[in-house]
Every structure is written in C-alpha cells, then in structure tokens.
Biopython code that builds the backbone (N, CA, C, O; Angstrom):
import numpy as np
from Bio.PDB.StructureBuilder import StructureBuilder

atoms = [
    (1, "MET", "N", (22.728, -21.187, -44.871)),
    (1, "MET", "CA", (21.500, -21.542, -45.547)),
    (1, "MET", "C", (21.448, -23.039, -45.806)),
    (1, "MET", "O", (20.384, -23.654, -45.732)),
    (2, "THR", "N", (22.598, -23.618, -46.109)),
    (2, "THR", "CA", (22.610, -25.058, -46.385)),
    (2, "THR", "C", (22.351, -25.864, -45.116)),
    (2, "THR", "O", (21.762, -26.944, -45.171)),
    (3, "ASN", "N", (22.791, -25.339, -43.977)),
    (3, "ASN", "CA", (22.519, -26.042, -42.714)),
    (3, "ASN", "C", (21.027, -26.112, -42.441)),
    (3, "ASN", "O", (20.531, -27.127, -41.952)),
    (4, "LEU", "N", (20.307, -25.037, -42.753)),
    (4, "LEU", "CA", (18.854, -25.012, -42.561)),
    (4, "LEU", "C", (18.184, -26.029, -43.471)),
    (4, "LEU", "O", (17.262, -26.731, -43.056)),
    (5, "ARG", "N", (18.652, -26.106, -44.723)),
    (5, "ARG", "CA", (18.091, -27.081, -45.667)),
    (5, "ARG", "C", (18.339, -28.505, -45.198)),
    (5, "ARG", "O", (17.464, -29.363, -45.311)),
    (6, "ILE", "N", (19.527, -28.754, -44.673)),
    (6, "ILE", "CA", (19.862, -30.095, -44.178)),
    (6, "ILE", "C", (18.983, -30.442, -42.971)),
    (6, "ILE", "O", (18.489, -31.563, -42.851)),
    (7, "ALA", "N", (18.799, -29.461, -42.082)),
    (7, "ALA", "CA", (17.964, -29.696, -40.892)),
    (7, "ALA", "C", (16.524, -29.979, -41.289)),
    (7, "ALA", "O", (15.906, -30.900, -40.753)),
    (8, "LEU", "N", (15.982, -29.203, -42.219)),
    (8, "LEU", "CA", (14.603, -29.430, -42.670)),
    (8, "LEU", "C", (14.455, -30.760, -43.388)),
    (8, "LEU", "O", (13.439, -31.437, -43.230)),
    (9, "ALA", "N", (15.459, -31.147, -44.178)),
    (9, "ALA", "CA", (15.416, -32.442, -44.862)),
    (9, "ALA", "C", (15.448, -33.577, -43.853)),
    (9, "ALA", "O", (14.769, -34.587, -44.036)),
    (10, "GLY", "N", (16.225, -33.424, -42.796)),
    (10, "GLY", "CA", (16.276, -34.440, -41.742)),
    (10, "GLY", "C", (14.940, -34.563, -41.018)),
    (10, "GLY", "O", (14.503, -35.666, -40.688)),
    (11, "LEU", "N", (14.301, -33.433, -40.774)),
    (11, "LEU", "CA", (12.985, -33.469, -40.124)),
    (11, "LEU", "C", (11.970, -34.187, -41.002)),
    (11, "LEU", "O", (11.155, -34.964, -40.505)),
    (12, "ARG", "N", (12.016, -33.929, -42.305)),
    (12, "ARG", "CA", (11.078, -34.584, -43.218)),
    (12, "ARG", "C", (11.337, -36.086, -43.290)),
    (12, "ARG", "O", (10.401, -36.886, -43.332)),
    (13, "ARG", "N", (12.590, -36.453, -43.302)),
    (13, "ARG", "CA", (12.924, -37.871, -43.404)),
    (13, "ARG", "C", (12.492, -38.637, -42.159)),
    (13, "ARG", "O", (12.002, -39.762, -42.253)),
    (14, "ARG", "N", (12.675, -38.031, -41.011)),
    (14, "ARG", "CA", (12.344, -38.708, -39.754)),
    (14, "ARG", "C", (10.885, -38.471, -39.349)),
    (14, "ARG", "O", (10.424, -39.027, -38.352)),
    (15, "ARG", "N", (10.174, -37.669, -40.096)),
    (15, "ARG", "CA", (8.769, -37.345, -39.839)),
    (15, "ARG", "C", (8.582, -36.739, -38.448)),
    (15, "ARG", "O", (7.658, -37.102, -37.721)),
    (16, "LEU", "N", (9.450, -35.833, -38.098)),
    (16, "LEU", "CA", (9.361, -35.148, -36.818)),
    (16, "LEU", "C", (8.496, -33.898, -36.896)),
    (16, "LEU", "O", (8.194, -33.280, -35.875)),
    (17, "GLY", "N", (8.101, -33.531, -38.098)),
    (17, "GLY", "CA", (7.265, -32.333, -38.261)),
    (17, "GLY", "C", (5.962, -32.411, -37.483)),
    (17, "GLY", "O", (5.665, -31.494, -36.718)),
    (18, "PRO", "N", (5.164, -33.479, -37.648)),
    (18, "PRO", "CA", (3.919, -33.586, -36.873)),
    (18, "PRO", "C", (4.163, -33.619, -35.366)),
    (18, "PRO", "O", (3.369, -33.080, -34.595)),
    (19, "THR", "N", (5.249, -34.244, -34.950)),
    (19, "THR", "CA", (5.575, -34.271, -33.521)),
    (19, "THR", "C", (5.884, -32.869, -33.022)),
    (19, "THR", "O", (5.444, -32.469, -31.944)),
    (20, "LEU", "N", (6.647, -32.125, -33.821)),
    (20, "LEU", "CA", (6.966, -30.745, -33.453)),
    (20, "LEU", "C", (5.707, -29.899, -33.344)),
    (20, "LEU", "O", (5.558, -29.122, -32.401)),
    (21, "VAL", "N", (4.804, -30.045, -34.303)),
    (21, "VAL", "CA", (3.543, -29.294, -34.279)),
    (21, "VAL", "C", (2.741, -29.668, -33.037)),
    (21, "VAL", "O", (2.167, -28.794, -32.389)),
    (22, "ALA", "N", (2.694, -30.958, -32.695)),
    (22, "ALA", "CA", (1.954, -31.406, -31.519)),
    (22, "ALA", "C", (2.541, -30.822, -30.236)),
    (22, "ALA", "O", (1.797, -30.411, -29.346)),
    (23, "VAL", "N", (3.853, -30.783, -30.138)),
    (23, "VAL", "CA", (4.498, -30.226, -28.953)),
    (23, "VAL", "C", (4.212, -28.729, -28.842)),
    (23, "VAL", "O", (3.912, -28.232, -27.756)),
    (24, "VAL", "N", (4.303, -28.021, -29.947)),
    (24, "VAL", "CA", (4.037, -26.574, -29.933)),
    (24, "VAL", "C", (2.584, -26.309, -29.527)),
    (24, "VAL", "O", (2.320, -25.414, -28.725)),
    (25, "LEU", "N", (1.651, -27.079, -30.073)),
    (25, "LEU", "CA", (0.243, -26.904, -29.716)),
    (25, "LEU", "C", (-0.010, -27.229, -28.249)),
    (25, "LEU", "O", (-0.778, -26.531, -27.587)),
    (26, "ALA", "N", (0.623, -28.273, -27.734)),
    (26, "ALA", "CA", (0.448, -28.639, -26.326)),
    (26, "ALA", "C", (0.974, -27.544, -25.401)),
    (26, "ALA", "O", (0.329, -27.189, -24.415)),
    (27, "VAL", "N", (2.136, -27.021, -25.725)),
    (27, "VAL", "CA", (2.700, -25.944, -24.911)),
    (27, "VAL", "C", (1.805, -24.705, -24.975)),
    (27, "VAL", "O", (1.588, -24.047, -23.958)),
    (28, "ALA", "N", (1.290, -24.387, -26.146)),
    (28, "ALA", "CA", (0.397, -23.234, -26.284)),
    (28, "ALA", "C", (-0.887, -23.448, -25.487)),
    (28, "ALA", "O", (-1.388, -22.517, -24.856)),
    (29, "PHE", "N", (-1.419, -24.661, -25.512)),
    (29, "PHE", "CA", (-2.641, -24.956, -24.761)),
    (29, "PHE", "C", (-2.416, -24.810, -23.263)),
    (29, "PHE", "O", (-3.236, -24.204, -22.574)),
    (30, "VAL", "N", (-1.318, -25.356, -22.748)),
    (30, "VAL", "CA", (-1.019, -25.247, -21.318)),
    (30, "VAL", "C", (-0.791, -23.794, -20.928)),
    (30, "VAL", "O", (-1.288, -23.345, -19.895)),
    (31, "ALA", "N", (-0.045, -23.057, -21.741)),
    (31, "ALA", "CA", (0.205, -21.642, -21.443)),
    (31, "ALA", "C", (-1.101, -20.857, -21.453)),
    (31, "ALA", "O", (-1.323, -20.020, -20.579)),
    (32, "GLY", "N", (-1.964, -21.114, -22.426)),
    (32, "GLY", "CA", (-3.251, -20.424, -22.486)),
    (32, "GLY", "C", (-4.128, -20.732, -21.294)),
    (32, "GLY", "O", (-4.808, -19.848, -20.773)),
    (33, "THR", "N", (-4.117, -21.993, -20.853)),
    (33, "THR", "CA", (-4.900, -22.377, -19.680)),
    (33, "THR", "C", (-4.399, -21.665, -18.433)),
    (33, "THR", "O", (-5.204, -21.173, -17.642)),
    (34, "LEU", "N", (-3.102, -21.602, -18.244)),
    (34, "LEU", "CA", (-2.539, -20.926, -17.070)),
    (34, "LEU", "C", (-2.823, -19.431, -17.104)),
    (34, "LEU", "O", (-3.134, -18.835, -16.073)),
    (35, "ILE", "N", (-2.719, -18.830, -18.261)),
    (35, "ILE", "CA", (-3.020, -17.393, -18.380)),
    (35, "ILE", "C", (-4.492, -17.129, -18.074)),
    (35, "ILE", "O", (-4.821, -16.170, -17.375)),
    (36, "TYR", "N", (-5.379, -17.979, -18.596)),
    (36, "TYR", "CA", (-6.814, -17.815, -18.323)),
    (36, "TYR", "C", (-7.102, -17.963, -16.828)),
    (36, "TYR", "O", (-7.869, -17.182, -16.267)),
    (37, "ARG", "N", (-6.488, -18.963, -16.179)),
    (37, "ARG", "CA", (-6.714, -19.173, -14.751)),
    (37, "ARG", "C", (-6.271, -17.963, -13.944)),
    (37, "ARG", "O", (-6.990, -17.511, -13.053)),
    (38, "ASP", "N", (-5.100, -17.443, -14.247)),
    (38, "ASP", "CA", (-4.594, -16.275, -13.513)),
    (38, "ASP", "C", (-5.479, -15.056, -13.735)),
    (38, "ASP", "O", (-5.724, -14.289, -12.804)),
    (39, "THR", "N", (-5.958, -14.873, -14.954)),
    (39, "THR", "CA", (-6.827, -13.739, -15.249)),
    (39, "THR", "C", (-8.160, -13.863, -14.517)),
    (39, "THR", "O", (-8.653, -12.884, -13.958)),
    (40, "ALA", "N", (-8.744, -15.056, -14.516)),
    (40, "ALA", "CA", (-10.013, -15.267, -13.826)),
    (40, "ALA", "C", (-9.851, -15.089, -12.324)),
    (40, "ALA", "O", (-10.723, -14.515, -11.673)),
    (41, "GLU", "N", (-8.750, -15.570, -11.770)),
    (41, "GLU", "CA", (-8.488, -15.417, -10.343)),
    (41, "GLU", "C", (-8.335, -13.946, -9.966)),
    (41, "GLU", "O", (-8.876, -13.507, -8.952)),
    (42, "ALA", "N", (-7.608, -13.191, -10.770)),
    (42, "ALA", "CA", (-7.429, -11.761, -10.501)),
    (42, "ALA", "C", (-8.762, -11.024, -10.578)),
    (42, "ALA", "O", (-9.020, -10.127, -9.775)),
    (43, "ALA", "N", (-9.608, -11.392, -11.535)),
    (43, "ALA", "CA", (-10.917, -10.747, -11.658)),
    (43, "ALA", "C", (-11.790, -11.057, -10.449)),
    (43, "ALA", "O", (-12.522, -10.187, -9.977)),
    (44, "LEU", "N", (-11.724, -12.281, -9.943)),
    (44, "LEU", "CA", (-12.512, -12.654, -8.768)),
    (44, "LEU", "C", (-12.056, -11.872, -7.548)),
    (44, "LEU", "O", (-12.886, -11.337, -6.813)),
    (45, "TYR", "N", (-10.747, -11.798, -7.321)),
    (45, "TYR", "CA", (-10.238, -11.032, -6.182)),
    (45, "TYR", "C", (-10.589, -9.553, -6.312)),
    (45, "TYR", "O", (-10.899, -8.901, -5.316)),
    (46, "ASP", "N", (-10.543, -9.028, -7.515)),
    (46, "ASP", "CA", (-10.901, -7.627, -7.731)),
    (46, "ASP", "C", (-12.369, -7.389, -7.409)),
    (46, "ASP", "O", (-12.725, -6.345, -6.862)),
    (47, "GLU", "N", (-13.220, -8.350, -7.746)),
    (47, "GLU", "CA", (-14.653, -8.213, -7.459)),
    (47, "GLU", "C", (-14.903, -8.207, -5.952)),
    (47, "GLU", "O", (-15.722, -7.429, -5.461)),
    (48, "TYR", "N", (-14.200, -9.072, -5.217)),
    (48, "TYR", "CA", (-14.335, -9.080, -3.762)),
    (48, "TYR", "C", (-13.824, -7.775, -3.161)),
    (48, "TYR", "O", (-14.438, -7.235, -2.240)),
    (49, "ALA", "N", (-12.720, -7.271, -3.667)),
    (49, "ALA", "CA", (-12.132, -6.045, -3.123)),
    (49, "ALA", "C", (-12.993, -4.831, -3.417)),
    (49, "ALA", "O", (-12.996, -3.874, -2.643)),
    (50, "ARG", "N", (-13.723, -4.854, -4.525)),
    (50, "ARG", "CA", (-14.554, -3.716, -4.896)),
    (50, "ARG", "C", (-15.642, -3.461, -3.841)),
    (50, "ARG", "O", (-16.000, -2.311, -3.585)),
    (51, "GLY", "N", (-16.162, -4.525, -3.236)),
    (51, "GLY", "CA", (-17.197, -4.372, -2.210)),
    (51, "GLY", "C", (-16.679, -3.734, -0.940)),
    (51, "GLY", "O", (-17.462, -3.169, -0.177)),
    (52, "ALA", "N", (-15.383, -3.805, -0.690)),
    (52, "ALA", "CA", (-14.807, -3.260, 0.536)),
    (52, "ALA", "C", (-14.001, -1.992, 0.297)),
    (52, "ALA", "O", (-13.271, -1.551, 1.185)),
    (53, "ARG", "N", (-14.118, -1.401, -0.875)),
    (53, "ARG", "CA", (-13.359, -0.195, -1.180)),
    (53, "ARG", "C", (-13.813, 0.948, -0.280)),
    (53, "ARG", "O", (-15.009, 1.145, -0.066)),
    (54, "ASN", "N", (-12.863, 1.687, 0.236)),
    (54, "ASN", "CA", (-13.104, 2.853, 1.091)),
    (54, "ASN", "C", (-13.861, 2.506, 2.365)),
    (54, "ASN", "O", (-14.573, 3.354, 2.903)),
    (55, "VAL", "N", (-13.724, 1.280, 2.859)),
    (55, "VAL", "CA", (-14.356, 0.873, 4.110)),
    (55, "VAL", "C", (-13.271, 0.768, 5.164)),
    (55, "VAL", "O", (-12.298, 0.031, 5.002)),
    (56, "GLY", "N", (-13.450, 1.516, 6.248)),
    (56, "GLY", "CA", (-12.489, 1.468, 7.340)),
    (56, "GLY", "C", (-12.874, 0.422, 8.365)),
    (56, "GLY", "O", (-12.015, -0.315, 8.850)),
    (57, "VAL", "N", (-14.161, 0.346, 8.706)),
    (57, "VAL", "CA", (-14.661, -0.583, 9.712)),
    (57, "VAL", "C", (-15.987, -1.129, 9.219)),
    (57, "VAL", "O", (-16.797, -0.398, 8.649)),
    (58, "ALA", "N", (-16.205, -2.416, 9.441)),
    (58, "ALA", "CA", (-17.482, -3.038, 9.087)),
    (58, "ALA", "C", (-18.071, -3.695, 10.327)),
    (58, "ALA", "O", (-17.383, -4.445, 11.019)),
    (59, "LEU", "N", (-19.325, -3.423, 10.608)),
    (59, "LEU", "CA", (-20.035, -4.044, 11.723)),
    (59, "LEU", "C", (-20.949, -5.117, 11.166)),
    (59, "LEU", "O", (-21.620, -4.913, 10.154)),
    (60, "THR", "N", (-20.973, -6.265, 11.835)),
    (60, "THR", "CA", (-21.814, -7.369, 11.396)),
    (60, "THR", "C", (-22.612, -7.873, 12.584)),
    (60, "THR", "O", (-22.051, -8.137, 13.648)),
    (61, "ALA", "N", (-23.909, -8.006, 12.410)),
    (61, "ALA", "CA", (-24.758, -8.551, 13.469)),
    (61, "ALA", "C", (-24.663, -10.065, 13.453)),
    (61, "ALA", "O", (-24.512, -10.670, 12.392)),
    (62, "ARG", "N", (-24.751, -10.678, 14.620)),
    (62, "ARG", "CA", (-24.642, -12.136, 14.717)),
    (62, "ARG", "C", (-26.015, -12.791, 14.756)),
    (62, "ARG", "O", (-26.998, -12.194, 15.197)),
    (63, "GLY", "N", (-26.058, -14.009, 14.291)),
    (63, "GLY", "CA", (-27.253, -14.826, 14.429)),
    (63, "GLY", "C", (-28.469, -14.310, 13.689)),
    (63, "GLY", "O", (-29.596, -14.534, 14.129)),
    (64, "GLY", "N", (-28.273, -13.636, 12.595)),
    (64, "GLY", "CA", (-29.401, -13.154, 11.810)),
    (64, "GLY", "C", (-30.037, -11.898, 12.363)),
    (64, "GLY", "O", (-31.045, -11.431, 11.833)),
    (65, "ALA", "N", (-29.462, -11.337, 13.429)),
    (65, "ALA", "CA", (-29.992, -10.093, 13.993)),
    (65, "ALA", "C", (-29.703, -8.935, 13.054)),
    (65, "ALA", "O", (-28.872, -9.041, 12.152)),
    (66, "ARG", "N", (-30.387, -7.846, 13.276)),
    (66, "ARG", "CA", (-30.176, -6.648, 12.455)),
    (66, "ARG", "C", (-29.579, -5.537, 13.291)),
    (66, "ARG", "O", (-29.843, -5.430, 14.488)),
    (67, "ILE", "N", (-28.783, -4.724, 12.655)),
    (67, "ILE", "CA", (-28.255, -3.526, 13.314)),
    (67, "ILE", "C", (-29.289, -2.424, 13.114)),
    (67, "ILE", "O", (-29.721, -2.154, 11.994)),
    (68, "ALA", "N", (-29.671, -1.805, 14.201)),
    (68, "ALA", "CA", (-30.713, -0.781, 14.156)),
    (68, "ALA", "C", (-30.236, 0.450, 13.390)),
    (68, "ALA", "O", (-29.057, 0.798, 13.453)),
    (69, "PRO", "N", (-31.135, 1.110, 12.670)),
    (69, "PRO", "CA", (-30.751, 2.352, 11.970)),
    (69, "PRO", "C", (-30.208, 3.414, 12.922)),
    (69, "PRO", "O", (-29.387, 4.242, 12.527)),
    (70, "SER", "N", (-30.665, 3.392, 14.181)),
    (70, "SER", "CA", (-30.147, 4.372, 15.144)),
    (70, "SER", "C", (-28.660, 4.139, 15.412)),
    (70, "SER", "O", (-27.935, 5.091, 15.702)),
    (71, "THR", "N", (-28.197, 2.900, 15.321)),
    (71, "THR", "CA", (-26.778, 2.602, 15.500)),
    (71, "THR", "C", (-25.958, 3.213, 14.371)),
    (71, "THR", "O", (-24.878, 3.757, 14.601)),
    (72, "VAL", "N", (-26.479, 3.121, 13.147)),
    (72, "VAL", "CA", (-25.793, 3.720, 11.999)),
    (72, "VAL", "C", (-25.758, 5.235, 12.158)),
    (72, "VAL", "O", (-24.746, 5.872, 11.867)),
    (73, "ASP", "N", (-26.875, 5.814, 12.624)),
    (73, "ASP", "CA", (-26.910, 7.266, 12.856)),
    (73, "ASP", "C", (-25.908, 7.674, 13.932)),
    (73, "ASP", "O", (-25.255, 8.710, 13.812)),
    (74, "ALA", "N", (-25.783, 6.858, 14.989)),
    (74, "ALA", "CA", (-24.822, 7.162, 16.062)),
    (74, "ALA", "C", (-23.390, 7.083, 15.538)),
    (74, "ALA", "O", (-22.532, 7.867, 15.944)),
    (75, "LEU", "N", (-23.136, 6.139, 14.641)),
    (75, "LEU", "CA", (-21.798, 6.047, 14.052)),
    (75, "LEU", "C", (-21.481, 7.266, 13.200)),
    (75, "LEU", "O", (-20.345, 7.741, 13.196)),
    (76, "ARG", "N", (-22.466, 7.773, 12.485)),
    (76, "ARG", "CA", (-22.251, 8.977, 11.661)),
    (76, "ARG", "C", (-21.858, 10.173, 12.521)),
    (76, "ARG", "O", (-21.093, 11.033, 12.085)),
    (77, "ALA", "N", (-22.387, 10.225, 13.754)),
    (77, "ALA", "CA", (-22.143, 11.364, 14.638)),
    (77, "ALA", "C", (-20.787, 11.298, 15.339)),
    (77, "ALA", "O", (-20.344, 12.289, 15.920)),
    (78, "GLU", "N", (-20.129, 10.147, 15.292)),
    (78, "GLU", "CA", (-18.831, 9.996, 15.960)),
    (78, "GLU", "C", (-17.771, 10.866, 15.288)),
    (78, "GLU", "O", (-17.764, 11.000, 14.065)),
    (79, "PRO", "N", (-16.869, 11.462, 16.088)),
    (79, "PRO", "CA", (-15.793, 12.250, 15.493)),
    (79, "PRO", "C", (-14.835, 11.354, 14.711)),
    (79, "PRO", "O", (-14.510, 10.250, 15.147)),
    (80, "GLY", "N", (-14.390, 11.837, 13.559)),
    (80, "GLY", "CA", (-13.457, 11.108, 12.727)),
    (80, "GLY", "C", (-14.130, 10.196, 11.706)),
    (80, "GLY", "O", (-13.452, 9.565, 10.895)),
    (81, "VAL", "N", (-15.450, 10.124, 11.744)),
    (81, "VAL", "CA", (-16.172, 9.289, 10.786)),
    (81, "VAL", "C", (-16.607, 10.171, 9.616)),
    (81, "VAL", "O", (-17.388, 11.107, 9.787)),
    (82, "ALA", "N", (-16.098, 9.865, 8.447)),
    (82, "ALA", "CA", (-16.444, 10.650, 7.265)),
    (82, "ALA", "C", (-17.838, 10.304, 6.776)),
    (82, "ALA", "O", (-18.598, 11.188, 6.380)),
    (83, "ALA", "N", (-18.176, 9.033, 6.800)),
    (83, "ALA", "CA", (-19.492, 8.600, 6.334)),
    (83, "ALA", "C", (-19.780, 7.227, 6.909)),
    (83, "ALA", "O", (-18.869, 6.431, 7.140)),
    (84, "ALA", "N", (-21.042, 6.960, 7.136)),
    (84, "ALA", "CA", (-21.481, 5.640, 7.590)),
    (84, "ALA", "C", (-22.684, 5.247, 6.745)),
    (84, "ALA", "O", (-23.586, 6.048, 6.502)),
    (85, "ASP", "N", (-22.673, 4.008, 6.311)),
    (85, "ASP", "CA", (-23.734, 3.552, 5.420)),
    (85, "ASP", "C", (-24.186, 2.173, 5.872)),
    (85, "ASP", "O", (-23.358, 1.309, 6.162)),
    (86, "GLY", "N", (-25.470, 1.969, 5.933)),
    (86, "GLY", "CA", (-26.006, 0.665, 6.295)),
    (86, "GLY", "C", (-26.216, -0.174, 5.047)),
    (86, "GLY", "O", (-26.763, 0.305, 4.054)),
    (87, "ARG", "N", (-25.788, -1.407, 5.096)),
    (87, "ARG", "CA", (-25.972, -2.330, 3.975)),
    (87, "ARG", "C", (-26.580, -3.616, 4.491)),
    (87, "ARG", "O", (-26.294, -4.055, 5.605)),
    (88, "MET", "N", (-27.415, -4.207, 3.672)),
    (88, "MET", "CA", (-27.982, -5.498, 4.040)),
    (88, "MET", "C", (-27.357, -6.539, 3.131)),
    (88, "MET", "O", (-27.491, -6.473, 1.909)),
    (89, "ALA", "N", (-26.682, -7.488, 3.728)),
    (89, "ALA", "CA", (-26.055, -8.562, 2.950)),
    (89, "ALA", "C", (-26.736, -9.869, 3.304)),
    (89, "ALA", "O", (-26.839, -10.232, 4.475)),
    (90, "ASP", "N", (-27.189, -10.556, 2.307)),
    (90, "ASP", "CA", (-27.807, -11.855, 2.533)),
    (90, "ASP", "C", (-27.521, -12.739, 1.347)),
    (90, "ASP", "O", (-27.290, -12.260, 0.237)),
    (91, "GLY", "N", (-27.538, -14.014, 1.585)),
    (91, "GLY", "CA", (-27.270, -14.951, 0.516)),
    (91, "GLY", "C", (-28.503, -15.744, 0.132)),
    (91, "GLY", "O", (-28.416, -16.750, -0.571)),
    (92, "GLY", "N", (-29.647, -15.283, 0.598)),
    (92, "GLY", "CA", (-30.867, -16.045, 0.361)),
    (92, "GLY", "C", (-31.447, -15.826, -1.015)),
    (92, "GLY", "O", (-31.080, -14.882, -1.715)),
    (93, "PRO", "N", (-32.359, -16.705, -1.400)),
    (93, "PRO", "CA", (-33.017, -16.535, -2.698)),
    (93, "PRO", "C", (-33.943, -15.331, -2.687)),
    (93, "PRO", "O", (-34.403, -14.904, -1.629)),
    (94, "ARG", "N", (-34.212, -14.789, -3.855)),
    (94, "ARG", "CA", (-35.072, -13.609, -3.960)),
    (94, "ARG", "C", (-36.257, -13.905, -4.862)),
    (94, "ARG", "O", (-36.142, -14.605, -5.869)),
    (95, "ARG", "N", (-37.391, -13.356, -4.474)),
    (95, "ARG", "CA", (-38.583, -13.413, -5.300)),
    (95, "ARG", "C", (-39.158, -12.003, -5.354)),
    (95, "ARG", "O", (-39.465, -11.400, -4.325)),
    (96, "GLN", "N", (-39.295, -11.505, -6.539)),
    (96, "GLN", "CA", (-39.814, -10.152, -6.768)),
    (96, "GLN", "C", (-39.011, -9.108, -5.989)),
    (96, "GLN", "O", (-39.572, -8.156, -5.445)),
    (97, "GLY", "N", (-37.688, -9.302, -5.943)),
    (97, "GLY", "CA", (-36.809, -8.322, -5.320)),
    (97, "GLY", "C", (-36.736, -8.412, -3.814)),
    (97, "GLY", "O", (-36.000, -7.639, -3.201)),
    (98, "ARG", "N", (-37.469, -9.325, -3.183)),
    (98, "ARG", "CA", (-37.448, -9.448, -1.724)),
    (98, "ARG", "C", (-36.849, -10.789, -1.344)),
    (98, "ARG", "O", (-36.945, -11.763, -2.091)),
    (99, "VAL", "N", (-36.228, -10.826, -0.170)),
    (99, "VAL", "CA", (-35.621, -12.053, 0.298)),
    (99, "VAL", "C", (-36.717, -13.058, 0.617)),
    (99, "VAL", "O", (-37.698, -12.725, 1.282)),
    (100, "ALA", "N", (-36.554, -14.275, 0.148)),
    (100, "ALA", "CA", (-37.528, -15.332, 0.415)),
    (100, "ALA", "C", (-36.775, -16.607, 0.739)),
    (100, "ALA", "O", (-35.794, -16.940, 0.074)),
    (101, "ALA", "N", (-37.228, -17.321, 1.758)),
    (101, "ALA", "CA", (-36.582, -18.575, 2.132)),
    (101, "ALA", "C", (-37.645, -19.605, 2.461)),
    (101, "ALA", "O", (-38.672, -19.281, 3.057)),
    (102, "ASP", "N", (-37.401, -20.824, 2.079)),
    (102, "ASP", "CA", (-38.321, -21.908, 2.374)),
    (102, "ASP", "C", (-37.650, -22.812, 3.389)),
    (102, "ASP", "O", (-36.680, -23.501, 3.076)),
    (103, "HIS", "N", (-38.178, -22.805, 4.620)),
    (103, "HIS", "CA", (-37.585, -23.614, 5.692)),
    (103, "HIS", "C", (-38.443, -24.851, 5.961)),
    (103, "HIS", "O", (-38.423, -25.380, 7.073)),
    (104, "GLY", "N", (-39.175, -25.307, 4.992)),
    (104, "GLY", "CA", (-40.002, -26.478, 5.168)),
    (104, "GLY", "C", (-41.392, -26.166, 5.678)),
    (104, "GLY", "O", (-42.238, -27.059, 5.730)),
    (105, "THR", "N", (-41.652, -24.926, 6.054)),
    (105, "THR", "CA", (-42.965, -24.560, 6.573)),
    (105, "THR", "C", (-43.674, -23.607, 5.631)),
    (105, "THR", "O", (-44.690, -23.016, 5.997)),
    (106, "GLY", "N", (-43.163, -23.450, 4.445)),
    (106, "GLY", "CA", (-43.758, -22.523, 3.503)),
    (106, "GLY", "C", (-42.836, -21.357, 3.254)),
    (106, "GLY", "O", (-41.691, -21.339, 3.705)),
    (107, "LEU", "N", (-43.341, -20.400, 2.540)),
    (107, "LEU", "CA", (-42.543, -19.235, 2.155)),
    (107, "LEU", "C", (-42.491, -18.236, 3.308)),
    (107, "LEU", "O", (-43.526, -17.857, 3.855)),
    (108, "VAL", "N", (-41.295, -17.816, 3.669)),
    (108, "VAL", "CA", (-41.098, -16.852, 4.751)),
    (108, "VAL", "C", (-40.568, -15.577, 4.126)),
    (108, "VAL", "O", (-39.517, -15.590, 3.485)),
    (109, "ARG", "N", (-41.277, -14.486, 4.305)),
    (109, "ARG", "CA", (-40.833, -13.193, 3.802)),
    (109, "ARG", "C", (-40.641, -12.249, 4.978)),
    (109, "ARG", "O", (-41.578, -11.997, 5.735)),
    (110, "PRO", "N", (-39.433, -11.727, 5.134)),
    (110, "PRO", "CA", (-39.210, -10.785, 6.249)),
    (110, "PRO", "C", (-39.985, -9.494, 6.027)),
    (110, "PRO", "O", (-40.271, -9.095, 4.898)),
    (111, "GLU", "N", (-40.312, -8.861, 7.143)),
    (111, "GLU", "CA", (-41.034, -7.588, 7.066)),
    (111, "GLU", "C", (-40.103, -6.524, 6.493)),
    (111, "GLU", "O", (-38.897, -6.523, 6.737)),
    (112, "SER", "N", (-40.705, -5.620, 5.722)),
    (112, "SER", "CA", (-39.873, -4.556, 5.157)),
    (112, "SER", "C", (-40.020, -3.278, 5.937)),
    (112, "SER", "O", (-39.391, -2.274, 5.602)),
]
sb = StructureBuilder()
sb.init_structure("model")
sb.init_model(0)
sb.init_chain("A")
sb.init_seg("    ")
for serial, (resi, resn, name, xyz) in enumerate(atoms, 1):
    if name == "N":
        sb.init_residue(resn, " ", resi, " ")
    sb.init_atom(name, np.array(xyz, "f"), 0.0, 1.0, " ", f" {name:<3s}", serial, name[0])
structure = sb.get_structure()
C-alpha cells in the first residue's frame, strides 16, 4: 500500500497525471476509430453480399442492351435450375420511380 502512495505522490510532484490522461484518451480514440472502420467495412461487404445471396449464375447484357424475358423463361426450363429471376440494375437517376437521364438533349425516359 505504501508503494502505491509513493507512486501516486511521485506522479503528482512531476505532474504526469495530465500526461497520463492524455495518453489514455489518445489510445482510446485510436482504438475507437479502428473499431468503427472495421465495423463499417464489414457492414458494407455484408450489404454487397446480400444482393448475391443464393445466386449461382448471373447474366449481364453488354452495352446497355436488355436480356429478353424469353431468355429468362428459357433459363427456368433448363434442368437443374431451381429458379430464375430477372432483375434490372441501373445506376441512373430516378424521377417518379422511373429511370431518367439527361444526356444534354433533354430528359430521356426508357419505354416501360
């Protein structure tokens, strides 16, 4: 017990208390930042993986072309295919729930 008292008295005399508090806070801040980064990264990867859950094969049309619904129907009829689903993925802006893009010539809305 006396050793603890001597150590605390030495810290007070040398004014190392504020330095100790600063070091503890800095370490806590760095640890918290790293934990937050890892958590956010894991959540992002989980979000990407959720879109591909239970997908065996994905077909993608090139150059903005569309895959015909008859192609999806033909895939459903193939042996060994449990289910086939058509999805439309686009990164364009939306207006009133429809894809809209401005290519300098005005508003272009694809046919539905």
